[in-house]
C-alpha positions as CSV (number, residue, x, y, z in Angstrom):
1,M,65.6,67.0,157.9
2,T,68.5,67.5,155.7
3,E,70.5,64.6,154.3
4,H,74.1,64.5,154.5
5,K,75.8,64.9,151.2
6,R,77.4,61.4,151.2
7,D,74.0,59.9,151.1
8,I,72.6,62.0,148.0
9,K,72.1,60.0,145.0
10,Y,72.8,61.3,141.7
11,S,70.9,60.0,138.7
12,L,73.7,59.5,136.4
13,D,76.6,58.4,138.6
14,N,74.7,55.7,140.8
15,G,76.0,57.7,143.9
16,E,79.5,58.1,143.0
17,P,80.4,61.6,142.1
18,W,83.6,60.5,140.8
19,H,82.3,58.2,138.3
20,K,83.8,59.3,134.8
21,N,82.1,58.9,131.5
22,D,83.0,56.5,129.0
23,E,85.9,57.5,126.4
24,A,83.4,56.8,123.6
25,E,81.0,59.4,125.2
26,D,83.6,61.8,125.6
27,S,85.0,61.5,122.0
28,M,81.5,61.9,120.8
29,L,80.9,64.9,122.8
30,Y,84.1,66.4,121.6
31,E,83.5,65.6,117.9
32,S,79.9,67.1,118.1
33,S,81.2,70.4,119.6
34,S,84.3,70.8,117.7
35,S,82.3,70.4,114.4
36,A,79.9,73.1,115.7
37,V,82.8,75.5,116.4
38,D,84.3,74.7,113.2
39,S,80.9,75.5,111.4
40,K,80.7,78.7,113.4
41,K,84.1,79.8,112.3
42,A,83.3,79.1,108.7
43,K,80.2,81.3,109.2
44,D,81.8,83.9,111.1
45,I,84.6,84.1,108.3
46,E,82.0,84.3,105.5
47,T,80.2,87.2,107.2
48,A,83.0,89.0,108.8
49,G,82.3,91.9,106.7
50,E,78.6,92.3,106.9
51,F,78.9,95.0,109.3
52,L,79.5,97.0,106.1
53,Y,76.0,97.4,105.1
54,G,75.1,93.9,104.6
55,K,77.8,92.8,102.3
56,S,80.6,90.5,103.1
57,L,84.2,91.3,102.5
58,K,84.3,88.5,100.0
59,W,81.7,90.4,97.9
60,Y,83.4,93.4,98.2
61,K,86.7,91.8,97.1
62,S,84.9,90.3,94.1
63,V,83.5,93.6,93.0
64,L,86.6,95.7,93.4
65,I,89.3,93.3,92.3
66,W,89.4,93.8,88.6
67,P,88.8,97.8,88.4
68,M,91.1,98.6,91.1
69,F,93.9,96.1,89.8
70,I,93.4,97.9,86.4
71,L,93.9,101.4,88.0
72,L,96.8,100.1,89.9
73,F,98.5,98.7,86.8
74,I,97.8,101.8,84.6
75,E,99.1,104.1,87.3
76,I,102.3,102.2,87.9
77,S,102.7,102.0,84.4
78,I,102.5,105.6,83.7
79,R,104.7,106.3,86.4
80,V,107.3,103.9,85.2
81,L,107.1,105.1,81.6
82,E,107.4,108.7,82.9
83,A,110.5,108.3,84.7
84,K,112.1,105.9,82.2
85,F,111.2,106.9,78.7
86,F,109.4,110.3,78.9
87,I,111.9,112.3,81.1
88,L,111.5,115.5,78.7
89,W,107.6,115.4,78.7
90,S,106.0,117.7,81.2
91,D,105.1,116.3,84.6
92,N,101.4,118.0,84.4
93,L,100.8,115.9,81.4
94,F,101.4,112.7,83.4
95,F,99.5,113.9,86.1
96,W,96.3,114.7,84.3
97,L,96.7,111.5,82.5
98,I,96.6,109.6,85.9
99,E,93.7,111.7,87.1
100,L,91.6,111.0,83.8
101,V,92.3,107.1,84.5
102,R,91.1,107.5,88.1
103,V,87.9,109.3,86.9
104,I,87.3,106.7,84.5
105,I,87.7,103.6,86.5
106,F,85.6,105.1,89.4
107,I,82.8,106.2,87.1
108,Y,82.8,102.4,85.9
109,L,82.9,101.3,89.3
110,S,80.1,103.4,90.4
111,I,78.0,102.8,87.4
112,T,78.6,98.9,87.9
113,V,77.5,98.9,91.6
114,L,74.4,101.0,90.9
115,K,73.2,99.1,87.5
116,Q,74.5,95.5,87.8
117,Y,74.2,94.9,91.8
118,K,71.3,97.6,92.4
119,L,72.9,98.7,95.5
120,E,71.8,101.5,97.8
121,K,73.7,104.8,98.2
122,S,75.6,103.7,101.6
123,Q,76.9,100.5,99.8
124,L,78.0,102.4,96.9
125,F,80.0,104.7,98.8
126,T,81.4,102.0,101.0
127,T,82.5,100.2,97.8
128,V,84.2,103.1,96.3
129,I,86.0,104.2,99.4
130,L,87.2,100.9,100.2
131,G,88.6,100.4,96.8
132,G,90.1,104.0,96.8
133,A,91.6,103.4,100.1
134,I,93.0,100.0,99.3
135,T,94.4,100.9,95.8
136,G,95.8,104.3,97.3
137,F,97.6,102.3,100.1
138,L,99.3,99.9,97.4
139,L,100.2,102.8,95.3
140,A,101.7,104.7,98.2
141,I,103.8,101.4,99.1
142,F,104.8,101.5,95.3
143,Q,105.8,104.9,95.6
144,L,107.8,104.2,98.9
145,F,110.1,102.0,97.0
146,W,110.2,103.6,93.5
147,Y,111.0,107.2,94.8
148,F,112.6,106.4,98.1
149,K,112.3,109.9,99.6
150,L,111.0,111.3,102.8
151,W,107.6,112.6,101.2
152,T,106.7,109.0,100.4
153,F,106.3,108.1,104.1
154,F,103.5,110.8,104.2
155,S,101.7,109.3,101.2
156,L,101.0,106.1,103.2
157,I,98.3,108.1,104.8
158,G,97.5,110.7,102.4
159,L,97.1,108.9,99.1
160,P,94.7,106.3,100.4
161,L,92.7,109.2,101.8
162,Q,92.9,111.1,98.7
163,L,91.8,108.2,96.5
164,A,88.8,107.3,98.7
165,F,87.9,110.9,98.7
166,E,88.1,111.2,94.9
167,G,86.3,107.9,94.6
168,L,83.5,109.3,97.0
169,I,83.1,112.5,95.0
170,I,82.8,110.8,91.6
171,S,80.3,108.0,93.1
172,Y,78.1,110.8,94.8
173,L,78.1,112.5,91.3
174,I,77.3,109.4,89.4
175,Y,74.5,108.6,92.2
176,L,73.1,112.1,91.8
177,I,73.0,111.6,88.0
178,N,71.4,108.2,88.2
179,Q,68.6,109.7,90.7
180,N,67.5,112.3,88.1
181,K,66.8,109.7,85.6
């Protein structure tokens, strides 16, 4: 025999399916669920970059900020000095000076990541590629406004790739030298 649905007694509502919970219970339920969501969002923000070989984006930022800022500052300074004060000097001199600064900064970054943080090869490469790409993009934006020519639009793609590739090559050589020791 089946019961009619009007005759079914529910355990929480005294037989009245339209019975509502107290507002205090509703607010407690909402507060506990909102705090759980907030803590999950905070954890997600903290671990958003951990898909990059187990390191968070905050860690990459803390490692990259000063070496890449120094590279950015020196390169922009050299370009401004070249255009404003050293007009008669050869452009090749400034090109090689900028390349030397890039090599020194990438060597420093690679050695720091290998020795101080004792990271694996993939984490080293990821760190250097991220640093090179971000710095290259910022330099391309500077060139876009400094030179204001058509070729600077192509630098928005080319310069980040170039710096990331230079960093990868230099870090790979540093890694090989470190492995042989």
